[in-house]
N, C-alpha and C positions, 0 to 999 in steps of 0.2 A: 769352402774348398780346402781340403787338407793337403798341405805342401810338405810332406815328410820326406825330404831329400837332403843329402849333404851338399848338393851341387848348387852353389850360389847363383851362377849364371842361369841355370835352368829354372831355378825358383823365381828369379826376377823376371825372366821372359814369360813364364807361365802367368805370374801375377799380373803383369802388364797386359798380356793378351786377353786375360779373362776379367779384367777390372770392371768392364761394363756388363758382364754376364752373371757373375756370382756375387753373393752378398757380403763376402768377407774372406779372409785367409786364416786358416788354422796353422799355427806353427807349433811343432812338437819337439820332443827331445832330440831327435836325430839332427834336424836343422839347427836348433838352438845350441846344441853342444858343439857343432862345427863352426858356427858363425856368430853366436851370441847376440847381444842387443843391437850392435851396428848392422849386422846382416839382416836382422829382423826389420829394422827401420828401412833398409834398402828395399826389401821385398814389399812391405806393407804400404809404404808411402803415406798417403793421406787416407787410406782405406781402413776398414774395420779389422781389428786384430783379435783373434781367438788364441790366447796364449795357453797352450795345453801342455803344461809341464808336470801336472799331477803331483804337486808337492805332498810329501808324506814324511814327517820327521817330528821331533819334539816341538812343542808349541813355540818356543822362542826362535828356533831355527826357521820354522815355516813363516812366522811373522816377519822375520828379517828378509826372507826370500820374497814375500809379497811386497814389502816396502821397496825392495830393489826393483821389482817388476813394474810397479805402478807408473813410473815415468815413461814407460813405453806406451802408455794409454791403451791398454787392452780393453776391449769391450767385454770379453769373457775371459775368465781365468779358472783353472781347475786345481783342486786339492782332493786328496783321497778322503772320502767320508769315513773310512775305516781308521783314520788317524785319531778319532775320538773327539768328544765334545770340547775339551780344553784346547786342542789344536785348532779345531774349526772356529771356535770363538776368537782365538788369537789371530787367525787369518782375517776374519771379518773386521775386527778392530783395527788391525794394521792397514787394511785396504781403505777403510773410512778415514782414518786419521791422516794417512799419507796423501790421499787424494785431496782432502781438505787443505792441508798445509801447502800442497803444490798447486792448488787451484786448477785441478784437472778432474775430469769425470771419474767417478768411482767405478772400478771394474765390477761387473757382476760375477760373484763367486759361485762356482758350481762344484758340487761334491761328486766324485767318481763313485758309482755304486759297484757294479761288477763289470769287469772288462768283457767286451763282446766276443773275445776269443775263447772265453771259458764256458764250460757247461757244468751240469750238476756233478759229474764225475770229477772234474777238475776241482770244483769247490770242496768236495769231500776230501780230496787228496791233500789239500793245503790246510785242512782242519777247520774250515769255516762251516758253520751250522746252516744246513739247507732245509728245504729245497731252495733253489735259486730265487724263486719269486718272493719267498718270505725274507730272505737275506736282503734283497733289493728294497723291499718295503721298510725293513728295519733301518737301513742306511739312509734312505730318503727321508724318513721321519726324523732321524737324528740330524741330518743336514738342515732340515727346515727348523727344528727346535733350536739349533745352534746359530741361526741367523743367516744362513746361506740363501742365495737367490734362487737356486735350483739344483738340479743334478744332471749328470750324464747317465743315460740309461740305455739298455737294449731296446730295440724296436718292440719286442714282445712284452715289455713291461710298461709301455706308455699308458695304456688305458687304465691299468691298475693303479699306477702312481698318480695319474691325473685325478682319479676318484679319491685317493688318499690325501693328496697334498693340495688340492684345490686349483682354481683356474689361474691364479697369479704366480704360481710356482713354476719356474722355467724347466722345461724338459728338452734337453739337447741330446740328439740321437745320432750316434754313428751306426755302423752296420747297415747303411743304406745301399741297396744294390738294385738298380733298375732291372727289369726282367731280362734285358739283353746283355747284362754284365755278369761276370763270374763272381762267385762268393769269396774267392781267395781264402784267407785264413779266418774269416768271420763265420761263426757257427750259428748266430741268431740274427737273421737279416729280414728286412721287409723292403718293398719297393718304396720310392718316394711318396707316391700317392697313398699307399696304405698307411705309412707312418703319419702323414698329415691327417688322414681320416681318423686315426686313433687318438690324436691330440698333441702331436709333437709341436714344439715352438720353433726349434731350429734343427735343420738337418745337416749332418756332416758327411760330405761326399768326397772321397779321395780318388782312389785308383780308377773308378769308372770314367773320371774326367782326365786325371793326369796321365793315365796309362793309355789313353785313346790316341789313335793316329792324328785326330784333329780335336784337341781338347775343347776348343770353343764350340764346335758343333755338338760334341757330347754334352756339354753343359746346357746348351740351348735345348737339346733333346730332352734333358731331364726337366728343365723348367717348363717346357711345353706340356708335360704331364700334370703339372700342378696348377690348381686354380684357387686354392685356399689362401687368402691374403695374410693369414697368420704365419705362413711359411716363409722363411728367409732362404733364398736360393743358395744351396750349398752351405 
């Protein structure tokens, strides 16, 4: 479940209410900028943390950011695959060494391919070589070659990247919208069941749950659609 809100009390209440329904909590830039590590600990408690800060900088800076984040014990952590192989390898090394030194589980590092709010026109306007499917393949292959555990990808790239990267490469998929939910600002979406059928490992669901009148009921409604054991709820 994506908890991108600056409201600490709301985030804690949602995480508490949904702790038995969802498989973990995704903390992004909005919440982390407002409340930092302490707020993150207050929300996550003993649950699984997906720390989605999308690090993208020179290799030394990204390595330092990863080292600083490992004590939060994130299960998943993101860096931009477009940061290049040196940056990606620095992140991988920093995660492994820091986790080993601290005797904590190593976070699984994910490369961001292309944000789900973008389409082919957006990609062209920022000067990236398309079409979008080819760029996603290039970045996923780079992430795998650089030692990352997986990527974050659009629902419409799942099957292609599964074929390219193999069964053990994690595919974490935002842009998940049940048929009864609005797409909002996401341009490339699938339903939860469709994404799992395509080969997604983890689904990221935000506003269809957090924006619902009854978030727990909405989460249960989503999980009821899923029968594939590979899928972690939300």
